[in-house]
VOBA-1610 file (N, C-alpha, C; in pm, whole numbers, padded with zeros to 5 digits, always signed):
BEGIN
Met+00085-00120+00000Met+00000+00000+00000Met+00088+00124+00000Ser+00052+00219-00085Ser+00130+00342-00094Ser+00129+00416+00039Ser+00241+00481+00072Ser+00256+00547+00201Ser+00154+00658+00222Val+00106+00720+00114Val+00010+00828+00132Val-00119+00777+00197Tyr-00156+00655+00168Tyr-00276+00597+00231Tyr-00252+00574+00380Glu-00132+00530+00414Glu-00098+00508+00554Glu-00083+00640+00629Lys-00015+00736+00566Lys+00013+00863+00632Lys-00115+00935+00674Tyr-00215+00934+00586Tyr-00338+01007+00615Tyr-00455+00916+00652Asp-00426+00788+00670Asp-00530+00690+00705Asp-00645+00693+00604Leu-00607+00684+00478Leu-00704+00688+00369Leu-00738+00548+00321Lys-00860+00531+00275Lys-00900+00403+00217Lys-00850+00394+00074Gln-00805+00275+00036Gln-00775+00252-00105Gln-00907+00248-00182Val-00902+00292-00306Val-01021+00300-00389Val-00999+00226-00521Ile-01098+00148-00561Ile-01104+00097-00698Ile-01215+00175-00768Asn-01177+00250-00868Asn-01271+00338-00937Asn-01331+00267-01058Ala-01443+00201-01036Ala-01515+00133-01143Ala-01635+00215-01188Ser-01635+00343-01154Ser-01747+00430-01192Ser-01711+00525-01305Gly-01584+00532-01343Gly-01543+00622-01450Gly-01477+00746-01396Arg-01468+00847-01480Arg-01398+00970-01442Arg-01491+01062-01366Met-01502+01033-01236Met-01599+01099-01151Met-01529+01194-01054Thr-01588+01311-01037Thr-01530+01414-00952Thr-01511+01366-00809Ile-01606+01287-00758Ile-01599+01244-00618Ile-01480+01154-00589Leu-01417+01099-00695Leu-01301+01012-00677Leu-01172+01073-00730Gly-01178+01201-00765Gly-01057+01267-00816Gly-01044+01263-00966Val-01146+01216-01034Val-01163+01220-01180Val-01071+01126-01256Ser-00941+01160-01270Ser-00854+01077-01354Ser-00711+01079-01300Thr-00626+01002-01364Thr-00484+00995-01327Thr-00401+01037-01449Pro-00362+01165-01457Pro-00293+01216-01575Pro-00161+01145-01604Arg-00122+01152-01731Arg+00002+01091-01778Arg+00124+01168-01727Ala+00242+01109-01746Ala+00366+01169-01696Ala+00394+01304-01761Asp+00363+01318-01891Asp+00392+01445-01958Asp+00304+01557-01903Val+00183+01522-01861Val+00094+01621-01801Val+00146+01661-01663Ala+00190+01562-01585Ala+00247+01591-01454Ala+00370+01680-01467Glu+00448+01659-01572Glu+00566+01743-01596Glu+00524+01887-01625Gly+00416+01903-01703Gly+00365+02037-01730Gly+00318+02106-01603Val+00249+02030-01517Val+00204+02083-01388Val+00324+02126-01305Asn+00425+02041-01300Asn+00544+02071-01220Asn+00617+02195-01271Thr+00622+02210-01403Thr+00683+02330-01461Thr+00608+02455-01416Gly+00476+02447-01419Gly+00395+02559-01374Gly+00417+02593-01228Leu+00427+02491-01146Leu+00446+02513-01003Leu+00578+02583-00972Asn+00677+02559-01055Asn+00812+02604-01022Asn+00861+02724-01101His+00770+02792-01171His+00807+02910-01246His+00703+03020-01229Phe+00744+03143-01254Phe+00653+03258-01250Phe+00619+03303-01391Phe+00500+03360-01406Phe+00455+03409-01535Phe+00371+03534-01514Glu+00360+03617-01616Glu+00256+03717-01617Glu+00128+03642-01652Met+00036+03632-01557Met-00076+03541-01573Met-00164+03574-01694Lys-00185+03702-01720Lys-00266+03737-01837Lys-00198+03689-01965Asp-00066+03702-01970Asp+00011+03655-02084Asp+00001+03504-02097Leu+00011+03433-01985Leu+00000+03288-01986Leu-00138+03243-02033Val-00242+03307-01982Val-00379+03274-02022Val-00399+03294-02172Asn-00354+03410-02221Asn-00375+03442-02362Asn-00293+03354-02455Lys-00167+03331-02420Lys-00079+03255-02510Lys-00115+03106-02511Thr-00146+03050-02396Thr-00187+02908-02396Thr-00323+02892-02463Gly-00412+02988-02444Gly-00542+02983-02511Gly-00527+02986-02662Ala-00438+03073-02711Ala-00413+03082-02855Ala-00351+02952-02907Tyr-00262+02891-02827Tyr-00197+02766-02865Tyr-00300+02654-02877Ile-00391+02645-02777Ile-00496+02543-02779Ile-00590+02565-02897Ala-00627+02691-02920Ala-00717+02724-03031Ala-00658+02680-03165Lys-00527+02699-03181Lys-00461+02658-03305Lys-00459+02505-03316Leu-00433+02437-03204Leu-00434+02290-03205Leu-00570+02235-03248Leu-00677+02301-03202Leu-00812+02250-03226Leu-00881+02317-03344Asn-00814+02414-03406Asn-00870+02486-03520Asn-01003+02553-03485Val-01002+02625-03372Val-01118+02704-03331Val-01073+02849-03316Glu-01169+02941-03307Glu-01133+03082-03302Glu-01055+03119-03177Ser-01098+03067-03062Ser-01034+03109-02938Ser-01061+03005-02829Ala-00981+03011-02722Ala-00996+02917-02611Ala-00936+02978-02485Val-00983+02932-02371Val-00928+02976-02243Val-00939+02862-02142Val-00835+02844-02063Val-00837+02745-01956Val-00902+02807-01832Val-00996+02733-01772Val-01061+02776-01649Val-01040+02668-01543Ser-01097+02689-01425Ser-01066+02598-01314Ser-01137+02464-01322Cys-01253+02459-01386Cys-01327+02334-01403Cys-01445+02361-01495Ala-01516+02256-01535Ala-01629+02275-01626Ala-01742+02354-01560Ser-01766+02332-01432Ser-01871+02408-01363Ser-01840+02557-01365Ala-01714+02591-01341Ala-01672+02731-01351Ala-01692+02782-01492Gly-01669+02694-01589Gly-01690+02732-01729Gly-01834+02770-01756Ile-01928+02694-01698Ile-02070+02728-01715Ile-02099+02864-01654Ala-02059+02882-01527Ala-02089+03006-01456Ala-02028+03126-01528Gln-01902+03114-01569Gln-01835+03227-01633Gln-01887+03252-01775Ser-01930+03147-01845Ser-01987+03166-01978Ser-02121+03238-01969Val-02202+03199-01870Val-02330+03267-01849Val-02306+03414-01815Ala-02214+03438-01722Ala-02182+03577-01685Ala-02130+03655-01805Ala-02053+03588-01889Ala-01994+03655-02005Ala-02101+03706-02102Val-02202+03621-02130Val-02303+03663-02228Val-02399+03766-02168Ile-02407+03774-02036Ile-02490+03876-01971Ile-02414+04008-01960Val-02293+04002-01910Val-02213+04122-01885Val-02152+04178-02013Lys-02111+04088-02102Lys-02036+04125-02223Lys-01910+04202-02179Asp-01892+04326-02226Asp-01775+04403-02185Asp-01814+04526-02103Asp-01928+04516-02036Asp-01976+04626-01951Asp-01897+04628-01821Ala-01811+04728-01804Ala-01722+04735-01687Ala-01799+04745-01556Trp-01911+04817-01558Trp-01989+04832-01434Trp-02056+04701-01396Leu-02117+04633-01496Leu-02184+04505-01467Leu-02084+04397-01425Leu-01963+04405-01478Leu-01860+04307-01441Leu-01841+04306-01290Glu-01848+04424-01229Glu-01827+04435-01085Glu-01958+04439-01007Asn-02070+04437-01077Asn-02202+04444-01012Asn-02299+04345-01074Leu-02251+04221-01088Leu-02330+04118-01156Leu-02467+04098-01090His-02473+04116-00958His-02599+04096-00886His-02708+04192-00933Ala-02669+04300-01000Ala-02767+04398-01047Ala-02808+04374-01192Ala-02756+04270-01254Ala-02779+04248-01397Ala-02927+04235-01430Ser-03001+04163-01346Ser-03144+04138-01376Ser-03224+04267-01379Leu-03172+04373-01320Leu-03243+04501-01318Leu-03215+04583-01443Thr-03111+04547-01516Thr-03066+04635-01625Thr-03057+04569-01762Val-03027+04438-01767Val-03006+04372-01896Val-03076+04235-01898Pro-03099+04178-02017Pro-03155+04043-02025Pro-03066+03942-01952Asp-03128+03844-01886Asp-03050+03749-01807Asp-03104+03607-01813Glu-03200+03580-01900Glu-03261+03447-01904Glu-03180+03351-01992Ile-03157+03233-01940Ile-03086+03126-02010Ile-03186+03014-02037Val-03214+02988-02164Val-03312+02886-02201Val-03242+02753-02227Leu-03292+02647-02167Leu-03239+02513-02192Leu-03352+02412-02189Pro-03337+02297-02257Pro-03440+02194-02250Pro-03461+02149-02105Lys-03586+02128-02069Lys-03618+02088-01931Lys-03542+01961-01892Gly-03528+01869-01985Gly-03456+01744-01957Gly-03307+01761-01942His-03258+01883-01963His-03116+01913-01944His-03089+01986-01813Asn-03193+02018-01741Asn-03176+02087-01613Asn-03151+01982-01505Val-03032+01924-01509Val-03000+01806-01429Val-02905+01838-01315Asn-02888+01740-01229Asn-02787+01746-01123Asn-02675+01650-01164Tyr-02559+01702-01194Tyr-02446+01619-01236Tyr-02347+01597-01122Gly-02391+01626-01000Gly-02305+01632-00881Gly-02328+01765-00813Ala-02377+01859-00889Ala-02430+01989-00848Ala-02531+02027-00955Pro-02631+02108-00922Pro-02734+02140-01022Pro-02684+02236-01129Val-02722+02209-01254Val-02693+02300-01363Val-02745+02440-01329Ala-02867+02446-01272Ala-02928+02576-01241Ala-02846+02656-01142Thr-02776+02589-01052Thr-02693+02660-00955Thr-02579+02732-01026Met-02518+02665-01125Met-02409+02729-01200Met-02460+02846-01283Val-02579+02830-01341Val-02638+02939-01419Val-02667+03059-01328Thr-02724+03030-01212Thr-02755+03136-01117Thr-02628+03205-01067Met-02524+03127-01043Met-02397+03184-01000Met-02344+03283-01103Gly-02370+03254-01231Gly-02327+03342-01338Gly-02422+03458-01364Gly-02521+03475-01277Gly-02614+03586-01291Gly-02733+03558-01379Gly-02749+03433-01421Gly-02857+03397-01511Gly-02980+03343-01442Lys-03089+03343-01514Lys-03215+03287-01467Lys-03253+03174-01562Val-03271+03054-01509Val-03302+02937-01591Val-03447+02942-01638Ile-03466+02923-01769Ile-03599+02908-01828Ile-03601+02772-01897Glu-03688+02683-01853Glu-03695+02549-01909Glu-03786+02546-02031Ala-03741+02476-02134Ala-03819+02460-02257Ala-03866+02316-02270Gly-03988+02297-02317Gly-04041+02163-02338Gly-04075+02092-02209Tyr-04054+01961-02209Tyr-04092+01877-02096Tyr-03973+01790-02055Ala-03988+01718-01946Ala-03878+01636-01896Ala-03836+01530-01998Asn-03929+01486-02083Asn-03900+01379-02178Asn-03914+01424-02323Glu-03916+01558-02345Glu-03936+01604-02482Glu-03900+01751-02495Cys-03822+01784-02599Cys-03799+01925-02633Cys-03768+01933-02781Ser-03857+01993-02856Ser-03839+02010-03000Ser-03783+02149-03028Thr-03752+02175-03154Thr-03705+02309-03191Thr-03814+02412-03166Ala-03938+02374-03193Ala-04048+02468-03171Ala-04066+02499-03023Gln-04050+02397-02937Gln-04064+02418-02793Gln-03949+02503-02739Leu-03828+02482-02793Leu-03715+02565-02752Leu-03739+02710-02792Ala-03781+02729-02915Ala-03806+02865-02965Ala-03916+02934-02887Ala-04017+02858-02846Ala-04131+02917-02775Ala-04091+02973-02638Ala-03980+02923-02583Ala-03936+02968-02450Ala-03851+03093-02458Ile-03814+03134-02578Ile-03728+03251-02596Ile-03812+03379-02593Thr-03766+03478-02517Thr-03834+03607-02506Thr-03730+03719-02522Thr-03775+03840-02506Thr-03682+03954-02514Thr-03585+03954-02396Arg-03612+03874-02292Arg-03523+03864-02176Arg-03417+03755-02194Thr-03426+03678-02303Thr-03332+03568-02325Thr-03198+03622-02371Val-03092+03569-02310Val-02957+03613-02347Val-02874+03500-02409Ala-02916+03374-02391Ala-02843+03261-02451Ala-02926+03135-02441Val-02890+03039-02526Val-02945+02903-02519Val-02835+02814-02463Leu-02872+02726-02371Leu-02776+02634-02308Leu-02816+02490-02340Tyr-02718+02411-02377Tyr-02741+02270-02411Tyr-02644+02186-02329Ile-02696+02087-02255Ile-02612+02001-02172Ile-02594+01867-02242Lys-02478+01846-02300Lys-02448+01721-02369Lys-02387+01624-02269Ser-02469+01536-02214Ser-02424+01451-02103Ser-02512+01328-02090His-02456+01222-02036His-02537+01103-02008His-02638+01131-01898His-02616+01237-01819His-02711+01273-01714His-02841+01328-01775Ser-02832+01386-01893Ser-02947+01450-01956Ser-03042+01347-02017Val-03166+01387-02033Val-03263+01304-02106Val-03216+01296-02251Gln-03215+01177-02306Gln-03167+01158-02443Gln-03281+01151-02545Lys-03391+01090-02507Lys-03499+01067-02605Lys-03580+01194-02629Ser-03621+01211-02753Ser-03712+01319-02794Ser-03659+01459-02761Ile-03527+01473-02756Ile-03465+01603-02731Ile-03392+01648-02858Leu-03408+01772-02895Leu-03343+01822-03016Leu-03192+01808-03009Ser-03128+01804-03125Ser-02983+01787-03133Ser-02912+01921-03112Val-02780+01913-03096Val-02699+02035-03085Val-02715+02121-03210Glu-02713+02056-03328Glu-02729+02131-03453Glu-02863+02204-03456Glu-02968+02137-03412Glu-03100+02200-03412Glu-03106+02316-03312Ala-03043+02297-03196Ala-03038+02405-03098Ala-02962+02525-03154Ala-02855+02498-03230Ala-02777+02606-03291Ala-02861+02683-03393Glu-02943+02611-03466Glu-03030+02677-03566Glu-03130+02769-03496Val-03188+02722-03387Val-03283+02805-03312Val-03213+02928-03257Ala-03095+02908-03198Ala-03020+03020-03141Ala-02987+03124-03248Arg-02939+03076-03364Arg-02904+03169-03472Arg-03026+03246-03521Ala-03139+03176-03532Ala-03260+03241-03581Ala-03306+03353-03488His-03266+03345-03361His-03304+03448-03263His-03186+03537-03225Asn-03077+03525-03303Asn-02958+03608-03280Asn-02905+03594-03138Leu-02900+03469-03091Leu-02853+03438-02957Leu-02734+03342-02964Pro-02642+03349-02868Pro-02535+03250-02862Pro-02584+03118-02807Leu-02523+03010-02853Leu-02548+02876-02799Leu-02428+02835-02715Ile-02454+02802-02588Ile-02351+02750-02498Ile-02374+02601-02483Val-02272+02520-02509Val-02283+02375-02494Val-02190+02330-02381Asp-02248+02268-02280Asp-02168+02204-02176Asp-02141+02062-02221Ala-02018+02034-02256Ala-01978+01901-02304Ala-01872+01844-02212Ala-01892+01860-02082Ala-01787+01834-01982Ala-01711+01704-02003Ala-01784+01593-02019Ala-01717+01463-02026Ala-01702+01412-02169Glu-01741+01492-02267Glu-01736+01448-02405Glu-01593+01433-02456Glu-01576+01348-02556Glu-01443+01314-02605Glu-01401+01392-02728Asp-01498+01441-02805Asp-01467+01516-02927Asp-01457+01664-02892Leu-01340+01723-02911Leu-01315+01860-02868Leu-01352+01964-02973Thr-01400+01921-03088Thr-01431+02018-03194Thr-01571+02005-03253Cys-01636+01892-03237Cys-01760+01869-03313Cys-01872+01967-03277Tyr-01884+02004-03151Tyr-01996+02092-03111Tyr-01971+02235-03158Tyr-01846+02276-03161Tyr-01809+02404-03220Tyr-01844+02403-03369Glu-01811+02294-03436Glu-01839+02282-03579Glu-01989+02274-03606Met-02066+02228-03508Met-02212+02221-03523Met-02279+02356-03505Gly-02202+02455-03461Gly-02258+02589-03449Gly-02262+02648-03311Ala-02206+02579-03212Ala-02203+02635-03077Ala-02107+02754-03072Asp-02142+02855-02994Asp-02058+02973-02979Asp-01958+02958-02865Leu-01996+02885-02761Leu-01907+02851-02650Leu-01927+02703-02618Val-01818+02631-02603Val-01825+02489-02565Val-01734+02469-02444Ile-01787+02397-02345Ile-01719+02381-02217Ile-01682+02235-02196Tyr-01558+02210-02160Tyr-01511+02074-02132Tyr-01447+02068-01994Ser-01453+01952-01932Ser-01373+01925-01813Ser-01232+01889-01857Gly-01133+01948-01794Gly-00995+01914-01829Gly-00951+01781-01774Ala-01020+01732-01672Ala-00974+01612-01602Ala-01049+01485-01642Lys-01149+01496-01728Lys-01225+01377-01766Lys-01165+01312-01890Ala-01228+01325-02004Ala-01176+01258-02123Ala-01033+01299-02155Ile-01002+01427-02133Ile-00868+01478-02167Ile-00762+01427-02070Glu-00803+01390-01950Glu-00713+01338-01846Glu-00601+01437-01810Gly-00641+01562-01790Gly-00550+01663-01740Gly-00567+01682-01592Pro-00506+01786-01536Pro-00528+01817-01395Pro-00667+01876-01376Thr-00707+01899-01252Thr-00836+01963-01227Thr-00837+02098-01298Ser-00925+02112-01396Ser-00927+02230-01481Ser-01046+02219-01575Gly-01065+02322-01655Gly-01170+02320-01755Gly-01125+02395-01878Leu-01195+02375-01988Leu-01163+02443-02113Leu-01290+02505-02168Val-01282+02632-02204Val-01390+02698-02276Val-01335+02740-02411Leu-01398+02694-02517Leu-01354+02731-02651Leu-01473+02783-02731Gly-01443+02855-02838Gly-01551+02904-02922Gly-01517+03028-02999Lys-01620+03108-03027Lys-01603+03231-03104Lys-01525+03332-03020Lys-01435+03403-03088Lys-01342+03491-03018Lys-01414+03594-02930Gln-01519+03657-02981Gln-01588+03760-02904Gln-01637+03706-02771Tyr-01697+03587-02774Tyr-01753+03529-02651Tyr-01643+03483-02555Val-01536+03424-02610Val-01425+03381-02524Val-01358+03503-02460Asp-01347+03611-02534Asp-01290+03734-02476Asp-01374+03780-02357Trp-01506+03769-02368Trp-01592+03808-02257Trp-01577+03714-02138Val-01554+03584-02166Val-01526+03490-02057Val-01399+03530-01985Lys-01296+03567-02060Lys-01169+03608-02000Lys-01188+03730-01909Leu-01275+03821-01948Leu-01298+03940-01866Leu-01351+03904-01727Gln-01415+03789-01716Gln-01472+03749-01588Gln-01366+03721-01481Ser-01239+03719-01521Ser-01133+03707-01419Ser-01133+03827-01326Gly-01194+03936-01372Gly-01210+04054-01287Gly-01347+04061-01224Gly-01424+03954-01240Gly-01558+03945-01181Gly-01571+03816-01102Ile-01674+03735-01133Ile-01693+03611-01056Ile-01580+03512-01079Gly-01509+03525-01191Gly-01398+03434-01218Gly-01286+03443-01117Arg-01278+03553-01045Arg-01174+03568-00943Arg-01189+03462-00835Ala-01311+03424-00806Ala-01336+03325-00701Ala-01316+03182-00750Met-01287+03166-00878Met-01269+03031-00934Met-01151+03029-01030Lys-01046+03103-00993Lys-00931+03114-01083Lys-00852+02984-01089Val-00793+02961-01203Val-00709+02844-01224Val-00564+02886-01208Gly-00483+02798-01149Gly-00342+02829-01128Gly-00257+02803-01251Lys-00135+02853-01248Lys-00043+02835-01359Lys-00015+02688-01386Glu-00014+02608-01281Glu+00011+02464-01298Glu-00103+02396-01372Gly-00226+02440-01342Gly-00342+02384-01412Gly-00344+02424-01558Ile-00308+02547-01586Ile-00307+02597-01725Ile-00206+02519-01809Leu-00084+02506-01759Leu+00019+02436-01836Leu-00007+02286-01842Gly-00061+02231-01734Gly-00092+02088-01734Gly-00201+02054-01835Leu-00306+02136-01839Leu-00415+02108-01933Leu-00371+02131-02077Thr-00293+02235-02100Thr-00246+02261-02236Thr-00167+02142-02290Gln-00079+02086-02205Gln-00005+01967-02247Gln-00098+01847-02264Ala-00196+01834-02174Ala-00290+01721-02182Ala-00368+01725-02313Ile-00410+01844-02356Ile-00485+01857-02481Ile-00397+01819-02600Glu-00273+01867-02599Glu-00182+01833-02709Glu-00160+01683-02719Ser-00141+01618-02604Ser-00123+01473-02604Ser-00252+01401-02644Tyr-00363+01452-02597Tyr-00493+01389-02621Tyr-00525+01381-02770Ile-00492+01485-02843Ile-00529+01486-02985Ile-00425+01417-03074Thr-00312+01379-03016Thr-00208+01313-03097Thr-00188+01166-03061Leu-00212+01129-02936Leu-00190+00991-02895Leu-00310+00903-02928Pro-00288+00774-02957Pro-00401+00684-02985Pro-00488+00668-02861Lys-00619+00655-02883Lys-00714+00641-02774Lys-00758+00496-02760Thr-00797+00460-02638Thr-00851+00326-02615Thr-00989+00318-02678Ser-01011+00221-02762Ser-01140+00207-02831Ser-01239+00130-02744Gly-01364+00141-02780Gly-01468+00066-02710Gly-01444-00083-02719Gln-01395-00130-02835Gln-01368-00273-02851Gln-01256-00318-02758Glu-01155-00234-02739Glu-01049-00268-02645Glu-01103-00277-02502Met-01199-00192-02469Met-01264-00200-02338Met-01340-00331-02324Val-01406-00373-02433Val-01479-00501-02432Val-01382-00616-02407Asp-01269-00614-02476Asp-01169-00720-02458Asp-01120-00725-02313Lys-01102-00608-02254Lys-01053-00599-02116Lys-01154-00654-02017Met-01283-00628-02043Met-01385-00666-01945Met-01441-00807-01965Thr-01409-00872-02076Thr-01469-01003-02104Thr-01439-01108-01996Pro-01313-01122-01950Pro-01288-01218-01841Pro-01365-01182-01714Phe-01379-01055-01687Phe-01453-01006-01570Phe-01601-01046-01582Ile-01657-01026-01699Ile-01798-01062-01722Ile-01817-01213-01704Asn-01725-01290-01760Asn-01735-01436-01747Asn-01730-01478-01600Ser-01645-01412-01523Ser-01632-01444-01380Ser-01761-01410-01305Leu-01819-01295-01336Leu-01944-01255-01269Leu-02058-01350-01302Asn-02062-01396-01425Asn-02171-01484-01466Asn-02164-01622-01404Glu-02055-01650-01335Glu-02045-01776-01259Glu-02114-01766-01124Ile-02148-01642-01082Ile-02211-01622-00951Ile-02362-01637-00966Ser-02421-01724-00887Ser-02566-01745-00892Ser-02639-01617-00852Gly-02735-01576-00936Gly-02814-01456-00907Gly-02755-01329-00966Val-02642-01343-01037Val-02576-01228-01098Val-02561-01254-01248Ser-02594-01156-01328Ser-02571-01168-01472Ser-02506-01039-01521Ala-02412-01054-01612Ala-02336-00939-01662Ala-02328-00943-01814Arg-02323-00825-01873Arg-02312-00814-02019Arg-02249-00681-02056Val-02209-00668-02182Val-02154-00543-02235Val-02268-00450-02273Val-02256-00323-02233Val-02349-00219-02280Val-02264-00101-02329Trp-02326-00018-02413Trp-02255+00096-02470Trp-02309+00225-02413Asp-02224+00326-02411Asp-02256+00456-02352Asp-02387+00512-02408Ser-02475+00556-02318Ser-02607+00605-02358Ser-02602+00738-02432Ala-02492+00812-02416Ala-02478+00940-02484Ala-02409+00927-02619Gly-02382+00802-02663Gly-02329+00778-02796Gly-02178+00778-02808Arg-02105+00788-02696Arg-01960+00785-02702Arg-01909+00642-02722Asp-01788+00629-02773Asp-01729+00497-02795Asp-01673+00442-02664Ile-01765+00418-02571Ile-01729+00368-02439Ile-01816+00246-02408Ala-01751+00135-02381Ala-01822+00013-02343Ala-01811-00006-02192Arg-01919-00052-02133Arg-01920-00077-01989Arg-01979-00215-01962Thr-01958-00263-01841Thr-02022-00387-01797Thr-02149-00352-01720Glu-02261-00405-01766Glu-02387-00391-01693Glu-02407-00516-01609Ile-02425-00498-01478Ile-02448-00610-01387Ile-02592-00604-01337Thr-02665-00713-01354Thr-02802-00723-01306Thr-02808-00822-01192Phe-02872-00782-01083Phe-02882-00867-00964Phe-03024-00921-00947Asp-03034-01050-00922Asp-03163-01110-00885Asp-03177-01090-00734Glu-03242-00980-00698Glu-03246-00940-00558Glu-03312-01045-00469Ala-03416-01111-00521Ala-03487-01212-00442Ala-03396-01332-00416Ala-03324-01377-00518Ala-03236-01494-00504Ala-03116-01463-00415Leu-03065-01342-00427Leu-02945-01305-00350Leu-02977-01262-00208Gly-03100-01215-00187Gly-03135-01162-00055Gly-03074-01026-00029Trp-03041-00956-00136Trp-02980-00824-00127Trp-03054-00726-00219Lys-03079-00606-00172Lys-03124-00498-00258Lys-03000-00439-00328Thr-03016-00397-00451Thr-02902-00348-00527Thr-02839-00225-00461Lys-02920-00135-00410Lys-02864-00018-00343Lys-02778-00058-00223Ala-02819-00164-00154Ala-02740-00213-00041Ala-02610-00276-00088Ile-02613-00340-00205Ile-02491-00398-00261Ile-02390-00288-00293Val-02440-00181-00356Val-02354-00068-00390Val-02289-00010-00264Glu-02368+00007-00159Glu-02316+00062-00034Glu-02216-00031+00032Ala-02245-00161+00029Ala-02155-00259+00091Ala-02019-00259+00022Met-02019-00246-00111Met-01893-00246-00185Met-01814-00117-00159Lys-01883-00006-00139Lys-01816+00119-00104Lys-01753+00111+00033Asn-01819+00039+00123Asn-01778+00039+00264Asn-01690-00079+00302Gly-01642-00153+00204Gly-01552-00264+00233Gly-01413-00215+00269Lys-01322-00309+00291Lys-01184-00272+00324Lys-01124-00186+00214Ile-01152-00222+00089Ile-01120-00138-00026Ile-01252-00078-00074Ala-01255+00053-00092Ala-01378+00119-00138Ala-01392+00099-00288Ile-01494+00025-00330Ile-01517-00001-00472Ile-01641+00077-00516Tyr-01621+00164-00615Tyr-01729+00251-00661Tyr-01776+00209-00800Phe-01908+00206-00817Phe-01970+00173-00945Phe-02058+00289-00991Arg-02107+00278-01113Arg-02209+00370-01162Arg-02344+00315-01116Gly-02400+00378-01015Gly-02521+00323-00952Gly-02650+00393-00989Tyr-02651+00461-01105Tyr-02769+00541-01142Tyr-02896+00455-01156Arg-02878+00327-01190Arg-02996+00242-01214Arg-03011+00135-01106Ala-02961+00164-00989Ala-02973+00066-00880Ala-03119+00036-00849Asn-03206+00134-00869Asn-03349+00111-00846Asn-03407+00010-00943Glu-03337-00017-01053Glu-03381-00119-01150Glu-03311-00253-01127Gly-03228-00260-01023Gly-03154-00383-00997Gly-03030-00397-01083Lys-02980-00282-01136Lys-02865-00285-01226Lys-02760-00182-01183Ile-02634-00214-01206Ile-02526-00117-01193Ile-02434-00133-01313Asp-02355-00030-01341Asp-02259-00036-01452Asp-02118-00025-01397Val-02026-00093-01464Val-01884-00086-01432Val-01812-00019-01549Asp-01743+00090-01521Asp-01661+00159-01620Asp-01517+00111-01600Val-01462+00045-01700Val-01331-00021-01681Val-01213+00066-01722Arg-01237+00191-01764Arg-01126+00272-01814Arg-01020+00301-01708Ser-01064+00314-01583Ser-00969+00348-01476Ser-00939+00229-01386Val-00967+00109-01434Val-00949-00012-01354Val-00848-00103-01424Thr-00755-00158-01348Thr-00658-00252-01405Thr-00720-00391-01411Pro-00669-00479-01496Pro-00720-00617-01499Pro-00716-00685-01362Ser-00609-00663-01287Ser-00599-00726-01154Ser-00704-00670-01059Gln-00737-00541-01074Gln-00842-00483-00991Gln-00979-00541-01027Leu-01000-00572-01154Leu-01126-00635-01195Leu-01140-00773-01130Val-01029-00843-01117Val-01031-00973-01047Val-01071-00951-00901Thr-01014-00847-00839Thr-01047-00814-00700Thr-01196-00781-00686Val-01249-00704-00780Val-01391-00667-00775Val-01478-00792-00783Ala-01448-00881-00875Ala-01526-01005-00888Ala-01517-01088-00761Asp-01398-01096-00703Asp-01380-01172-00579Asp-01461-01111-00464Cys-01467-00978-00461Cys-01543-00910-00355Cys-01693-00936-00370Phe-01741-00943-00493Phe-01881-00979-00515Phe-01908-01121-00465Lys-01819-01213-00499Lys-01837-01352-00456Lys-01837-01362-00304Ala-01745-01287-00240Ala-01737-01288-00093Ala-01863-01229-00031Leu-01916-01125-00092Leu-02035-01059-00039Leu-02155-01152-00037Phe-02167-01233-00143Phe-02286-01317-00156Phe-02270-01456-00096Thr-02144-01498-00070Thr-02122-01630-00013Thr-02076-01626+00132Gly-02028-01506+00175Gly-01978-01494+00312Gly-01834-01534+00325Glu-01772-01579+00213Glu-01632-01616+00217Glu-01544-01492+00202Lys-01425-01494+00262Lys-01335-01381+00252Lys-01277-01369+00111Ala-01270-01244+00061Ala-01214-01220-00073Ala-01064-01235-00071
//
């Protein structure tokens, strides 16, 4: 066991839930750690660093402009503030008064007003915006989105995430068409998405990514898009952005992570299937447990293991199984969004083959009473 676990009396964790904030998201590569270390050990004119790294990233991704922020949530808040404040020096320092003087409504599909670990609406409100929901929890068409737009609307927001409702919701391209027809910017939160350019190419004016998820950088975020809007995001460093500033180490670490991300080969969904197949076979040997391959509900090339529990045969509720695995000697975390259906998912991207063996053994021990 690594000394850091002993020093602080920390539990070891097997992260079978994916790149989740509650577990520290990801484990960056050595070149990213080197970029972080360089940032920690040198001084810069921060405005110069922000502008030059943003220009470098924009050139890498062939977009108009980009800026590194502290995280994707900060990206949402600062993007909302940016489209409300624009370059108004007084509003920049008096965001709380925006609703009295300028439009502040942010329209998004009702099925996108989700809690991803914190509520989307909280980030919008932090940025001075007022959430206006379009359509219904299970449906939002272009007409329904357009119907929610008024003279108080300042932007359209689209949450591209597995947390969002997927069925009967308009696409990013359709949302962009509605936004353009009403002369409004489209902000896309694509925090965990893997394609760093497609939503910009679909017509989004600002696109927000987590630096620590698919990109596997340090805790950070990326906002890219049209130069005018990104410039307004940058101005927020003198407003609400001051409370969520990113350090020099995060800026250099993420910049390196993006460069590596777009040049190095990625693990394919089929490679994930190959990795999890022995694990699935092992689980299917347990009476009352069945496992199979499922694919990411948001359309990404990510394969996961879906485990279904026969609660009556096992004498365990699935939610209790999830809790028991978290509270074992080693904390094992799964994607438990469908525990109420008797199912959990295993994301194998951050799990080693030997850890998958440990997970299977822990399941067997849980249901048989034998020590893992």
